[in-house]
MIMI-303485 format. One record per residue (C-alpha): x negated, y, z negated; residue number from 1; residue in one letter. Coordinates in steps of 0.05 Angstrom, whole numbers, plus 32768, in hexadecimal, padded with zeros to 4 digits. Example, Ala and Ser with C-alpha at 12.3 -4.5 7.8 and 13.67 -1.06 7.14 Angstrom:
# MIMI-303485
REC     c1     c2     c3    nr   rest
REC   7F0A   7FA6   7F64     1      A
REC   7EEF   7FEB   7F71     2      S
This chain:
# MIMI-303485
REC     c1     c2     c3    nr   rest
REC   7F45   7B38   819E     1      M
REC   7F45   7B84   819C     2      G
REC   7F6D   7BAB   81CE     3      G
REC   7F5A   7BE9   81F3     4      T
REC   7F3D   7C1F   81C7     5      K
REC   7F68   7C5D   81BE     6      K
REC   7F49   7C9D   81D8     7      K
REC   7F43   7CDA   81AC     8      K
REC   7F77   7D11   81AE     9      Y
REC   7FAA   7CE9   81D6    10      E
REC   7FDC   7CDC   819F    11      S
REC   7FF4   7CF9   815E    12      G
REC   7FF0   7D42   814E    13      S
REC   7FC2   7D50   818A    14      A
REC   7FFD   7D43   81B9    15      T
REC   8035   7D61   818D    16      A
REC   801C   7DA8   8198    17      F
REC   800A   7DD1   81D5    18      V
REC   7FE2   7E11   81DB    19      S
REC   8000   7E51   81F6    20      R
REC   7FD6   7E51   8236    21      N
REC   7FEE   7E0A   8247    22      K
REC   8036   7E1F   8239    23      A
REC   802E   7E5A   8269    24      L
REC   8014   7E2C   829F    25      K
REC   804B   7DF9   8293    26      K
REC   8083   7E2D   8296    27      L
REC   8061   7E58   82CC    28      Q
REC   8071   7E99   82A8    29      L
REC   8049   7ED7   8296    30      S
REC   8037   7EE5   824E    31      L
REC   806C   7F1C   8247    32      G
REC   80A4   7EF0   8264    33      D
REC   808E   7EB5   8238    34      F
REC   8092   7EE1   81FA    35      R
REC   80D7   7EFA   820D    36      A
REC   80EF   7EB4   821A    37      L
REC   80D6   7E9C   81D6    38      C
REC   80F7   7ED7   81B3    39      I
REC   813A   7ECA   81D5    40      F
REC   8139   7E80   81C7    41      K
REC   811D   7E85   8180    42      G
REC   80DC   7E60   818D    43      I
REC   80A0   7E76   8164    44      Y
REC   8057   7E5F   815F    45      P
REC   8045   7E2A   812C    46      V
REC   8007   7E1D   8101    47      E
REC   7FF3   7DD3   8106    48      P
REC   7FDC   7DB0   80C8    49      L
REC   7F9D   7D95   80E9    50      H
REC   7F8B   7DCD   8118    51      K
REC   7F48   7DAE   812D    52      K
REC   7F69   7D6D   8143    53      K
REC   7F9E   7D93   816A    54      V
REC   7F68   7DBD   818B    55      N
REC   7F41   7D7E   819E    56      K
REC   7F07   7D8B   8170    57      G
REC   7EFF   7DD4   8181    58      S
REC   7F03   7E0B   814C    59      T
REC   7F17   7E42   817D    60      A
REC   7F52   7E6E   8169    61      V
REC   7F8F   7E5B   8191    62      K
REC   7FDB   7E63   818C    63      T
REC   8001   7E21   818B    64      F
REC   804A   7E0F   8197    65      Y
REC   8070   7DCE   818D    66      N
REC   8071   7DA6   81CE    67      L
REC   80BC   7D98   81C5    68      K
REC   80CA   7DE3   81C1    69      D
REC   80A6   7DEF   8203    70      I
REC   80CC   7DB5   8223    71      Q
REC   810C   7DD5   8209    72      F
REC   80FA   7E18   8228    73      L
REC   80EB   7DF8   826C    74      A
REC   8135   7DE8   8277    75      H
REC   8150   7E2F   826B    76      D
REC   816E   7E58   82A4    77      N
REC   814A   7E97   828A    78      L
REC   8109   7E7D   82AA    79      I
REC   812A   7E82   82EE    80      V
REC   8140   7ECA   82DF    81      K
REC   80FA   7EDD   82C8    82      F
REC   80DD   7EC2   8309    83      R
REC   8112   7EE9   8331    84      E
REC   80FE   7F27   8309    85      K
REC   80B5   7F1C   831A    86      K
REC   80C7   7F15   8364    87      H
REC   80F3   7F54   835F    88      Y
REC   80BA   7F7E   8342    89      L
REC   808B   7F66   8379    90      R
REC   80BC   7F7A   83B0    91      R
REC   80CB   7FBD   838E    92      L
REC   8081   7FCD   8387    93      K
REC   8076   7FBF   83D0    94      K
REC   80B1   7FEA   83E6    95      A
REC   8099   8024   83BB    96      V
REC   8053   801E   83D6    97      A
REC   806E   8021   841E    98      K
REC   809B   805C   840B    99      K
REC   80D7   8037   8428   100      N
REC   8111   8059   8403   101      K
REC   8147   802F   8425   102      F
REC   8127   7FED   8412   103      A
REC   8118   8007   83CC   104      E
REC   8161   801A   83C0   105      S
REC   8179   7FD5   83D8   106      I
REC   8146   7FB1   83AC   107      I
REC   815A   7FDB   836F   108      R
REC   81A4   7FCC   837B   109      D
REC   8195   7F81   837A   110      N
REC   816E   7F80   8339   111      K
REC   8175   7F3C   8317   112      P
REC   819C   7F3C   82D6   113      V
REC   819D   7F05   82A2   114      Y
REC   81CF   7EF5   826B   115      S
REC   81C1   7EDD   8224   116      L
REC   8206   7EC0   8216   117      K
REC   81EF   7E78   821A   118      H
REC   81B5   7E89   81EB   119      V
REC   81E7   7EA3   81B7   120      M
REC   8210   7E63   81BB   121      K
REC   81D2   7E38   81B3   122      E
REC   81B4   7E5E   8178   123      R
REC   81F6   7E6C   8154   124      Y
REC   8228   7E33   8159   125      P
REC   8257   7E55   8128   126      T
REC   8267   7E9E   8119   127      F
REC   824E   7E95   80D1   128      T
REC   8209   7E84   80EC   129      D
REC   8207   7EC5   8113   130      A
REC   821C   7EED   80D6   131      L
REC   81E4   7ECF   80AD   132      R
REC   81B2   7EE9   80E0   133      D
REC   81D2   7F2E   80E2   134      L
REC   81A4   7F51   80AF   135      D
REC   8166   7F55   80DB   136      D
REC   8191   7F63   8118   137      C
REC   81B0   7FA1   80F7   138      L
REC   816D   7FBA   80DC   139      N
REC   814C   7FB9   8121   140      L
REC   8189   7FD6   8145   141      C
REC   818E   8010   8113   142      F
REC   8143   801D   811C   143      V
REC   8149   8021   8168   144      F
REC   8188   804C   8162   145      A
REC   815F   8082   8140   146      T
REC   8125   8082   8171   147      F
REC   811C   80C1   819B   148      P
REC   811A   80BD   81E6   149      H
REC   80D4   80AF   8200   150      S
REC   80B0   8089   8237   151      Q
REC   809C   8051   8207   152      R
REC   80E3   8039   81FB   153      I
REC   811C   8032   822D   154      K
REC   8152   8066   8222   155      V
REC   818A   8035   8235   156      D
REC   8174   8006   81FE   157      L
REC   8174   803D   81CA   158      V
REC   81BA   8053   81DF   159      Q
REC   81D3   800B   81DE   160      L
REC   81B9   7FFF   8197   161      C
REC   81DA   8040   8180   162      H
REC   821C   802B   81A0   163      K
REC   821A   7FE6   817F   164      R
REC   820A   8002   813A   165      T
REC   8243   8035   813E   166      V
REC   8273   7FFD   8151   167      E
REC   825C   7FD4   8115   168      F
REC   8264   800F   80E5   169      Q
REC   82AB   801B   80FE   170      H
REC   82BC   7FD3   80EE   171      Y
REC   829F   7FD9   80A8   172      V
REC   82C9   8018   809E   173      I
REC   8309   7FF7   80B8   174      A
REC   82FE   7FB8   808D   175      A
REC   82E4   7FE0   8051   176      K
REC   82AE   7FAC   8049   177      A
REC   8278   7FD8   802A   178      L
REC   8262   7FC1   7FE5   179      R
REC   8220   7FE3   7FD2   180      K
REC   81F6   801F   7FE6   181      V
REC   81B0   8033   7FD1   182      F
REC   8187   806F   7FE8   183      V
REC   813B   8063   7FE8   184      S
REC   80FD   8080   8008   185      I
REC   8101   804F   8042   186      K
REC   814A   805F   8051   187      G
REC   8190   8050   803B   188      I
REC   81A0   8007   802A   189      Y
REC   81E7   7FEE   8036   190      Y
REC   8208   7FAC   8023   191      Q
REC   824A   7F94   803F   192      A
REC   8274   7F55   8037   193      D
REC   8289   7F3C   807B   194      I
REC   82AF   7EFA   8081   195      K
REC   8293   7EE2   803F   196      G
REC   824B   7EF1   8053   197      E
REC   8221   7F26   8031   198      T
REC   8200   7F53   8065   199      I
REC   81C9   7F84   8050   200      T
REC   81A8   7FB7   807E   201      W
REC   8180   7FF7   8079   202      V
REC   8188   8038   80A1   203      V
REC   814C   8066   80A4   204      S
REC   8151   80AF   8091   205      H
REC   8157   80E1   80CA   206      K
REC   8115   8105   80D0   207      R
REC   80DF   8113   8103   208      G
REC   80C4   80D3   8121   209      Y
REC   8083   80C4   8145   210      E
REC   8077   8082   8168   211      H
REC   803C   805D   8147   212      P
REC   8004   8048   8176   213      Q
REC   7FF8   8002   815A   214      D
REC   803C   7FE5   816A   215      V
REC   804C   7FB9   81A6   216      D
REC   808D   7FD9   81BE   217      Y
REC   8099   7FA4   81F4   218      K
REC   80A3   7F6F   81BF   219      I
REC   80CE   7F9E   8196   220      M
REC   80F8   7FAD   81D3   221      E
REC   8102   7F63   81DF   222      T
REC   811A   7F59   8197   223      F
REC   8147   7F96   819C   224      A
REC   8165   7F7C   81DE   225      E
REC   8175   7F39   81BE   226      Y
REC   8191   7F58   817E   227      N
REC   81BC   7F8A   81A3   228      S
REC   81DC   7F51   81C9   229      V
REC   81E6   7F2A   8188   230      L
REC   8205   7F66   8166   231      L
REC   8233   7F72   81A1   232      G
REC   824E   7F2B   819E   233      H
REC   8258   7F30   8153   234      I
REC   827D   7F72   815B   235      N
REC   82AC   7F54   818F   236      I
REC   82BE   7F1B   8160   237      K
REC   82C7   7F49   8124   238      L
REC   82F3   7F79   814A   239      Y
REC   831F   7F42   8167   240      S
REC   8328   7F21   8123   241      D
REC   833A   7F64   8104   242      S
REC   836B   7F78   813C   243      H
REC   8340   7FB3   8151   244      L
REC   8339   7FCA   8199   245      V
REC   82F4   7FBC   81B6   246      Y
REC   82D0   7FE5   81CC   247      P
REC   82E9   8015   8195   248      P
REC   8319   804B   81AB   249      Q
REC   8330   8089   8187   250      L
REC   8377   808E   816C   251      T
REC   837C   80DA   8174   252      E
REC   8375   8104   81B2   253      R
REC   8332   8125   81BF   254      I
REC   832E   8170   81C1   255      Y
REC   82EA   8181   81DB   256      H
REC   82C6   81BE   81F5   257      D
REC   82B6   81B2   823E   258      T
REC   827D   81E4   8239   259      A
REC   825A   81B7   8206   260      K
REC   8265   8170   821E   261      C
REC   828E   8145   824D   262      L
REC   82CB   811D   8237   263      E
REC   82A6   80DA   8236   264      G
REC   826C   80F7   820F   265      D
REC   829B   8118   81DD   266      S
REC   82BE   80D4   81D1   267      A
REC   827B   80B3   81C3   268      D
REC   8266   80EC   8194   269      E
REC   82A8   80E7   816F   270      L
REC   829F   809D   8165   271      L
REC   8257   80A8   814E   272      A
REC   826F   80DB   811A   273      S
REC   8296   80A2   80F7   274      L
REC   82CD   80D3   80E4   275      A
REC   8308   80BE   8110   276      P
REC   832F   807E   810B   277      Q
REC   832B   804A   8142   278      I
REC   8366   802A   8165   279      R
REC   8383   7FE7   8152   280      T
REC   83A7   7FB3   817D   281      T
REC   83E8   7FB6   8155   282      G
REC   83DA   7FB4   810A   283      E
REC   83CE   7FF3   80E1   284      S
REC   8389   7FFF   80C5   285      P
REC   83A2   7FF1   807E   286      D
REC   83B5   7FAB   8092   287      E
REC   836F   7F9D   80AB   288      L
REC   8352   7F9D   8065   289      E
REC   8345   7F58   804A   290      E
REC   8367   7F48   8009   291      D
REC   832E   7F39   7FD9   292      P
REC   835B   7F17   7FA6   293      E
REC   8376   7EE6   7FDA   294      V
REC   8330   7ED7   7FF3   295      D
REC   8317   7ECC   7FAC   296      A
REC   8351   7E9C   7F9C   297      M
REC   8344   7E75   7FDC   298      N
REC   82F9   7E70   7FCC   299      A
REC   82FC   7E5D   7F83   300      V
REC   8300   7E19   7F63   301      N
REC   8346   7E14   7F44   302      V
REC   832C   7DE5   7F0D   303      D
REC   82FE   7E1A   7EF1   304      D
REC   8327   7E50   7ECC   305      P
REC   82E9   7E7A   7EBB   306      E
REC   82D6   7E7E   7F04   307      Y
REC   831D   7E91   7F17   308      I
REC   831D   7ECA   7EE4   309      E
REC   82D9   7EE2   7EFC   310      K
REC   82F0   7EE1   7F44   311      S
REC   832F   7F07   7F33   312      K
REC   8306   7F3C   7F0F   313      L
REC   82D7   7F42   7F4A   314      E
REC   8312   7F48   7F7A   315      A
REC   8330   7F80   7F4F   316      A
REC   82EE   7FA7   7F50   317      T
REC   82E9   7F9F   7F9C   318      I
REC   8330   7FB7   7FA7   319      S
REC   8321   7FF3   7F7A   320      R
REC   82E2   8001   7FA3   321      L
REC   8308   7FFF   7FE5   322      Q
REC   8336   8036   7FCD   323      S
REC   8303   805C   7FA3   324      L
REC   8307   809D   7FC9   325      F
REC   8350   8096   7FDE   326      K
REC   8371   80DB   7FDE   327      G
REC   832D   80FF   7FDB   328      C
REC   8319   812F   8012   329      K
REC   82D0   813F   8017   330      F
REC   82AD   8179   8039   331      F
REC   8265   816E   804C   332      L
REC   8235   81A8   804C   333      N
REC   8204   81AE   8085   334      R
REC   81C7   8198   805C   335      E
REC   81E2   8153   8046   336      V
REC   81DD   8113   8070   337      P
REC   821E   8116   8095   338      R
REC   8225   80D2   80B7   339      E
REC   820E   80AA   807A   340      E
REC   823E   80CD   804A   341      L
REC   8278   80C9   807C   342      T
REC   826C   807E   8083   343      F
REC   826C   8071   8038   344      V
REC   82A7   809F   8029   345      I
REC   82D3   8081   8060   346      R
REC   82C1   803A   804A   347      C
REC   82E0   804B   8006   348      C
REC   8320   806B   8021   349      G
REC   830D   80B4   8021   350      G
REC   830A   80EA   8057   351      E
REC   82CE   8114   806A   352      A
REC   82C5   8152   8095   353      S
REC   8291   8188   80A3   354      W
REC   8289   81C9   80C7   355      D
REC   829E   81C3   8110   356      S
REC   825D   81E4   8127   357      S
REC   8234   81A9   810E   358      L
REC   8254   8176   813C   359      G
REC   8294   8155   8154   360      L
REC   82C2   8130   8124   361      G
REC   82D1   8168   80F3   362      A
REC   831A   8164   80DC   363      K
REC   831C   81A2   80AF   364      Y
REC   82EF   81DB   809C   365      G
REC   82D2   81F6   805B   366      E
REC   830E   8223   804F   367      S
REC   833F   81E9   804F   368      Y
REC   8368   81E8   800E   369      D
REC   836E   819C   800A   370      G
REC   8323   8190   7FFE   371      I
REC   8318   816C   7FBB   372      T
REC   82CC   8163   7FBD   373      H
REC   8297   8190   7FDD   374      H
REC   8254   816C   7FE6   375      I
REC   821A   819B   7FE4   376      I
REC   81CF   8193   7FDB   377      D
REC   81BA   81D9   7FC7   378      R
REC   81A6   81F5   7F83   379      P
REC   81DC   822B   7F83   380      T
REC   8220   8233   7FA2   381      V
REC   823D   8275   7FB9   382      S
REC   8287   8284   7FBA   383      N
REC   829C   8248   7F91   384      Q
REC   82E5   8234   7F91   385      R
REC   8309   8219   7F54   386      L
REC   8336   81E8   7F7A   387      D
REC   82FC   81B9   7F8E   388      R
REC   82C1   8195   7F6D   389      T
REC   827A   81A6   7F84   390      Y
REC   824C   8169   7F80   391      I
REC   820A   814F   7F9A   392      Q
REC   8207   8116   7FCE   393      P
REC   81ED   80E3   7F9A   394      Q
REC   8231   80E4   7F78   395      W
REC   8251   80C0   7FB3   396      V
REC   821D   8088   7FB4   397      F
REC   821E   807F   7F68   398      D
REC   826A   807B   7F68   399      C
REC   8269   8043   7F9C   400      V
REC   8236   801B   7F74   401      N
REC   825D   8027   7F33   402      A
REC   82A0   801A   7F56   403      R
REC   82BF   8052   7F2D   404      V
REC   82C1   809D   7F34   405      L
REC   8288   80B6   7F08   406      L
REC   828E   80F8   7EE1   407      P
REC   8277   8130   7F11   408      P
REC   8257   8159   7ED9   409      Q
REC   8215   8135   7EE1   410      D
REC   8214   8143   7F2D   411      Y
REC   8223   818D   7F30   412      F
REC   81F7   81B6   7F60   413      P
REC   81B5   81CB   7F41   414      G
REC   81B8   8196   7F0A   415      I
REC   8185   815C   7F0B   416      P
REC   81AD   811D   7F1D   417      C
REC   81AA   80DD   7EF4   418      P
REC   8179   80A8   7F0D   419      P
REC   8193   8085   7F4C   420      H
REC   8190   803C   7F37   421      L
REC   818D   8004   7F6A   422      S
REC   81CC   7FD8   7F6B   423      P
REC   81A3   7F9F   7F8A   424      F
REC   817A   7F94   7F4A   425      V
REC   8197   7F64   7F18   426      E
REC   816F   7F60   7ED7   427      E
REC   8165   7F1C   7EB8   428      K
REC   8161   7F0B   7E6E   429      D
REC   8123   7F2B   7E4F   430      G
REC   8118   7F5D   7E87   431      E
REC   8118   7FA8   7E7E   432      Y
REC   815B   7FCA   7E89   433      V
REC   8158   8016   7E95   434      P
REC   817B   8040   7E61   435      E
REC   81A8   805F   7E96   436      E
REC   81C1   801B   7EAB   437      K
REC   81CF   8008   7E63   438      V
REC   81F8   8047   7E5B   439      K
REC   821D   8039   7E9B   440      F
REC   822E   7FF2   7E85   441      L
REC   8247   800C   7E42   442      K
REC   8271   803F   7E66   443      R
REC   8290   8008   7E91   444      M
REC   82A2   7FE2   7E51   445      R
REC   82BF   8021   7E32   446      G
REC   8289   8028   7DFD   447      E
REC   826E   806B   7E13   448      V
REC   8295   8095   7DE1   449      E
REC   827D   806C   7DA6   450      E
REC   8236   8070   7DBF   451      E
REC   823A   80BC   7DC6   452      D
REC   8257   80C3   7D80   453      E
REC   8220   8097   7D63   454      E
REC   81EA   80C0   7D87   455      E
REC   8207   8102   7D6F   456      S
REC   820E   80E8   7D27   457      E
REC   81C7   80CE   7D2A   458      A
REC   81AC   8110   7D42   459      E
REC   81D3   8139   7D0F   460      E
REC   81C4   810D   7CD2   461      G
REC   817C   80FB   7CE2   462      E
REC   8160   8126   7CAA   463      E
REC   8194   810C   7C78   464      E
REC   8181   80C4   7C87   465      E
REC   8137   80D3   7C7D   466      E
REC   8145   80F3   7C38   467      S
REC   8171   80B9   7C24   468      E
REC   813B   8088   7C37   469      D
REC   8108   80AD   7C0C   470      E
REC   8138   80AC   7BD0   471      E
REC   8144   8061   7BD9   472      E
REC   80F9   8054   7BDA   473      V
REC   80EF   807D   7B9A   474      Q
REC   8128   8059   7B76   475      Q
REC   810E   8015   7B8B   476      Q
REC   80C8   8026   7B72   477      A
REC   80E4   803D   7B2E   478      A
REC   810D   7FFD   7B28   479      G
REC   80D0   7FD2   7B37   480      N
REC   80A9   7FF6   7B01   481      K
REC   80E0   7FEA   7ACC   482      R
REC   80E2   7FA0   7ADE   483      K
REC   8097   7F9B   7AD8   484      R
REC   8098   7FBB   7A93   485      N
REC   80CF   7F8D   7A7C   486      A
REC   80A9   7F50   7A94   487      K
REC   806A   7F66   7A6E   488      E
REC   8093   7F6F   7A2E   489      D
REC   80B1   7F29   7A37   490      A
REC   806C   7F0A   7A3F   491      Q
REC   804F   7F29   7A00   492      G
REC   802A   7F02   79C9   493      P
REC   806A   7EF3   79A5   494      E
REC   8095   7ED3   79D9   495      K
REC   80DE   7EC9   79C9   496      K
REC   80FC   7E84   79D3   497      A
REC   8129   7E81   7A0F   498      V
REC   816B   7E5C   7A05   499      K
REC   8189   7E2E   7A39   500      M
REC   81BF   7E54   7A60   501      A
REC   81E5   7E50   7AA2   502      V
REC   81ED   7E90   7ACA   503      S
REC   821A   7E9E   7B04   504      E
REC   81F4   7E98   7B46   505      G
REC   81FB   7EC3   7B85   506      A
REC   8217   7EA7   7BC5   507      I
REC   81E2   7E9C   7BF9   508      E
REC   81F1   7EC4   7C38   509      K
REC   81E4   7E9E   7C78   510      V
REC   81CF   7EC7   7CB4   511      D
REC   81F5   7EA6   7CEE   512      K
REC   81CB   7EC7   7D24   513      Q
REC   818A   7EAF   7D05   514      K
REC   81A7   7E69   7CFC   515      A
REC   81BE   7E68   7D44   516      L
REC   817B   7E81   7D5D   517      A
REC   8158   7E4C   7D33   518      R
REC   8184   7E16   7D50   519      Q
REC   8178   7E2E   7D98   520      E
REC   812D   7E2F   7D8C   521      A
REC   8130   7DE7   7D72   522      E
REC   8159   7DD0   7DAE   523      E
REC   8128   7DF3   7DDD   524      R
REC   80ED   7DD1   7DBA   525      R
REC   810E   7D8D   7DC1   526      L
REC   811D   7D9C   7E0A   527      G
REC   80D5   7DAE   7E17   528      E
REC   80BF   7D6B   7DFA   529      M
REC   80EC   7D46   7E2C   530      M
REC   80CF   7D69   7E69   531      I
REC   80A8   7D38   7E96   532      P
REC   805E   7D42   7E9A   533      K
REC   805F   7D54   7EE5   534      K
REC   8090   7D8D   7ED7   535      H
REC   806F   7DA9   7E98   536      K
REC   803D   7DD3   7EC0   537      R
REC   8075   7DF5   7EE6   538      L
REC   809B   7E00   7EA5   539      Y
REC   805F   7E20   7E85   540      H
REC   8057   7E4E   7EC1   541      K
REC   80A0   7E64   7EBC   542      I
REC   8099   7E71   7E71   543      M
REC   8058   7E98   7E7C   544      T
REC   807A   7EC5   7EB0   545      S
REC   80B4   7ED0   7E80   546      R
REC   8083   7EE3   7E48   547      K
REC   8061   7F14   7E77   548      K
REC   80A3   7F34   7E8A   549      S
REC   80B7   7F39   7E41   550      S
REC   8074   7F5A   7E30   551      Q
REC   807E   7F8C   7E69   552      E
REC   80C5   7F9A   7E4F   553      T
REC   80A9   7FA5   7E09   554      R
REC   8075   7FD6   7E24   555      K
REC   80AA   7FFD   7E4A   556      L
REC   80D6   8000   7E0D   557      E
REC   809C   801A   7DE3   558      E
REC   808B   804D   7E18   559      K
REC   80D4   8064   7E19   560      K
REC   80D5   806C   7DCD   561      E
REC   8095   8094   7DCF   562      K
REC   80B2   80C2   7E05   563      L
REC   80F1   80CC   7DDC   564      K
REC   80C8   80DD   7D9E   565      A
REC   809E   810E   7DC5   566      A
REC   80DC   812F   7DE1   567      K
REC   80FA   8136   7D9B   568      K
REC   80BA   8155   7D81   569      K
REC   80B5   8187   7DBA   570      S
REC   80FF   8197   7DB1   571      K
REC   80F5   81A3   7D66   572      G
REC   80B9   81D1   7D73   573      K
REC   80E1   81FA   7DA4   574      K
REC   811A   8202   7D73   575      E
REC   80EA   8219   7D3C   576      K
REC   80CC   824C   7D6B   577      V
């Protein structure tokens, strides 16, 4: 009755995956070309659930791919281009070995070139999909843009990445899409709002760089090549939608020193300085800014009035941020990060310049009378002028995160700046909130004056409060003693008969906060009883993590109080001395 017996490893998971060596034989590609093809097409290795079955009983370490992915790669035109490239390298090597210069020049002129346009259309059907994948693209392009010229990395690729990043920064400036900035040890983090998508990227600090030895630069170059093409396509779409000329062109005429650089080089340097405006196709740069209030009204649910009010408030803060430095003219000293500050200042409507000897793009010098802010990163300033404000670079970044112009007194040269808090951290209920952030939130609500008055009154009347507390304790002790004596007299051997009487009672005061907290605790307890058994373990894990965070918060608060008390004691000792 039984049919033919099925053989082992001829169905199921054993046939759904294929090893890398078999994939190379099927596609007839080298390992380098296969890796490049997988990176371009977005195909990555997989880890089978039953690796021993897939490996036909063997436990050897192998890299596996989905069979359908390899079949998908087999129909791509890039395989033909990779084979042409292989044939091209073989012919070139033979011509170089024979020292045939004529044949070598002809072969080099006919180098095969491939395009990734069809790959972009396959991987990103809509423009929104491409924007969602822009974070990693920007990070890698900015990293390659800062690489020095070396034999490990192609110079053309470094220049292309630098060009694409400059184009993207000019769009962010024109659209005023910057929302947050944070300076860390790794670099400077930026966050922009582009077409409703939140884009976050990091730019490393400019310092001496040495190539690490344990990095495969061929794979990194492949990723950089793909991301540079992706960023170029995104820039074209953004520029066309914003009525900007692509590639970006300068609005003003270039005055360059022919002894220093050529005209084309000076134009590229001017664009890289981020100081000049770029040309539009007809609309003025002010018309390019998206109206945040209109976008918010289009995105909100009309039936929810609270959401509408919240969106209007957010739109108002964004419009205030876009014109935060409007009318301000900054001069950047030679020791501050010039390109980073220029990018942030121009995104908020300001103007920035520097000494003309530092590079192209300077609009005015240090002696210009219209300068309102002079950014300096030195302990002392010589020849100060009264018609401008001298500040440290952190003031610019903190103003962008606060979305208001902060008082410059805390950022004067030589003064320790306030802590630079990250705008990307949002504290939840029960978590520790830094004191500086609490002060900033109170300042935003307009409560800073009351807080300062309370602090000054507390510091001035600290001794008076202590003496009053001592007097109250003494009076309370004396009153308790009198009551005790009166009670003893009443309970003597000859007790007096107490007559029936009605006395006026006191109104019981109900603490509304305690009653509300008691009601919430009761509702929470009833809710916990209704949780299904399979979800209770997860609930207990969540509550345990919350308890741990609250304990850590309590420890930090206690540590802060101890530090404050130690500072007060040391301050009192110094005053006595």
